[in-house]
N, C-alpha and C positions, 0 to 999 in steps of 0.2 A: 505494501499500499503506500509505505514512503517512498518507496523507489518509483512508483510510476506516478505519486505527485509531482517529486523533485524534477523526475523527466519533462513531463508536460510544463512546471513552472519556467524551467530553462528553455527550453524552446518556444514559450509563448512571449515569454519577456526579454529573454537575453538573446536568444537568438542561436542557442547554443543545442546542436544535438547531441545528447548522451548516447553511448554505445550500450548497447545490452550487458557486454561484457565487463562494465565499468563497476568497480567497487564505491558506494557511497557512504560515506560516514558520516554520522549523525554528531554534532556537536553543540551544545548549549553557548549562545551567544554571552550570556551572565553566568557566574558561579559555574564553569567548566567542570570542577570537580565534584558539583553537586552536592555541597556539605550543608547539611539542614540548619549547622548553625550559623551560617551565614544570613539567612533568612528569620530563622527564630530570634538571634538576639535582637536585630534591630526592631524588631517587632513589639521585644518583650519590654523594650524602653517607654512608650506610649501607654502601656499598662499600669507600668508602677507611676506614671506622671500623672494618669487621671486618679488612680486610687488614692495614693498618699495624699497630694495638694488638697484634692476634694475632701478627705478625711480630716485633715488640719484644719482646713476653713470650717466647716461644719460644725466641728468640737469647738470651735473657737468661740462661736456665736451663742453655741446652744449654753455653754459653760456658763458665759454671764446673765443669760436668760434667769440659769437656775440659781445663781448667786442675787440676782436683782441689780447689778450693775450697770445693764443697758437701758435703765433708766434714764440713765445719765446723759445716754444719747439726746433724749425728747428736750431734757432742761437745756441743751446747750443751742447755741446758733448754728452748730454745723450741720451744712445740707445734708442729704443721703448720698448726695455723688461722692463729697467728701468724705465721708462716713466710710462706704465702698470702697473709695482707695486707699483709706487709711487700714481698713482690715485686709485689703487683696495685697497691697505691695509687701509685706514683711514677708508672707507667704508665697508671692512670686519670686524674690531673691530666695528662701530659702530650697524653691523647688527647682530655681535657675542653676543652681550649686549644686544639687541633685543630679540634675541634668549633664552638666560636666562631669560630677565622679562616674554616672551610669557610661557616657562616652570615652571615659579610660578606661573603666573595666572592660567596656567591649573590645576597644583595641587591644590593650596591654596584656590583661588576664585571657582572654577567649580569641585572641587572635583576628578578629573579624576586621579587614581592612576598610578604611574611609577612604573611598575613589574621588567622594565629591567634595562639594565647597562646606568646610565646618561653618561658615558666615551662613550659610543659607538654610541650617541644619539648626542653628541657634535660632534664628530667626524664626524660622518657624515653631520650634519649642518653645518661645516667649509666647507668640499670638494662642499655641494650643494652650499653656499654664494659666493664663488669663480665661480662657475656656473652663478648664477645669477646675481652678477657684471659685471661678463664677457661678458652677454647678454646685459646688459645695456651700455656697452662700444661698442657694436658691432651697436645698436640702434643709438646712439651719432654718428656714422660715416656718416650715412645716414641723419639724421634729420639738418634742417639749423636752427631752431627756438626752443624755449623752449616749445612752445606749440606744434608742432610737434613732438618734443622727445618724450611729456609726454603721448598724442594720442595713438603714435606708439609703445611706449614700455607697455601702458596700453592694447592694443589690443592683441600685441604679448606675452604677459603674462597671462593675466588675462582668455582670451578666449579657448587656450589650456588647461589650470590648470582645469577649472571649468568643460571642456567637455569632455577633453578624457585623463587626468593625472589620473582617478580612485577616484576623488572627490564624485563623485556620483554613478556611474557603474563602474564595475571590467573593466580594459582594457582588458581581455580575451573575455569577451562580445561585445566587438566591432568588425567592419569589413570595410574594405577598408583602405581610407587615414586617417580614425579617429583611428582605430589601428596600422596605421604607426606611426603617429605624438604621440601617446600613449607609442609605443615602445620606440621611442627615445629621448621625453622630459625625463629630469633630473627628475622634479617634480614627477614623477609616481614613480620613485625608493626611493625617499626621503619620498613618504608619507606612501610606505611601510614598511621603515624604522620607521618612526614614531608611526604608529599603530603599528607594529611588538612591539617596544621597552615598549611601553605605557601599552598595554593590553596583550600581549601575553610572555615577559620576552625572547622576541628571543635574541641569542647571537650572537655574531660579526661574529662566523662560520657561522652559518644559513645565515648571510647576507653577505655573500663575494659576490655574485652576486649583491646587491647593489651596494656595496661601488666599485666595478669594474667598472659598470656603471656611478657613479657619479664622480670617477676617470678618468675615458674615457673623459667623456663629460668634465670636468673643462679643460684636457690638449686642447681637439679641441677646446674649446672656446677660449679660451687663443690663442693658433696659428691662428684662423681665427682672432685675433683682430689684432695681430701683422700685418699680410696679408691688413688687413685695415690700418692701422696708413702708411705702406710703401707707400700705395695709395696715401694716405693725402698729404704724402712730394712732391709727384711729381707736 
């Protein structure tokens, strides 16, 4: 089957007629050794960067609810956006440090080569972390206790990431609600960026759709967070 397909492809597109006694060897364009670690490690980074930042963000707000210190926010002239940025910024910085450590582990310990631009990967990680910390803030608005925030955030982040974001199976192979979640979940696009930069040397220009999706997700999640804070003030 492969021989007949390649023979017709070369003849129609390149004008080359392959003889019947020619041996054709198939070779992967990327990851020619077919090492699974080159695909798994870049995909684990997005999974860790959605779970841990979202958990930390959710617990920090819920802890203030339990202690009652969040009422200080209502008594100050701080705007909702200032409160949101003040809450997110420390966890964004901590998460970016974690990102740098994870990339270092991937290269040094696991031996996964970084073929693309580290700046492109870092910029995508920054947008992605803004999304993940925003998800944690959204989850904290519904949770009343730290246990509930931990459980809810874990389910809302890990389940879609493992099942619908392309970690195991491509999103294009999904159907129904699974494909819908995969198309709108920010993890899907950061996994594409991470794998593309690590293994394929994909440039920023080729990843413009992924960056657009991550930037849009960051804006939408931030706006939803502002709406949730407005409800909390009432």
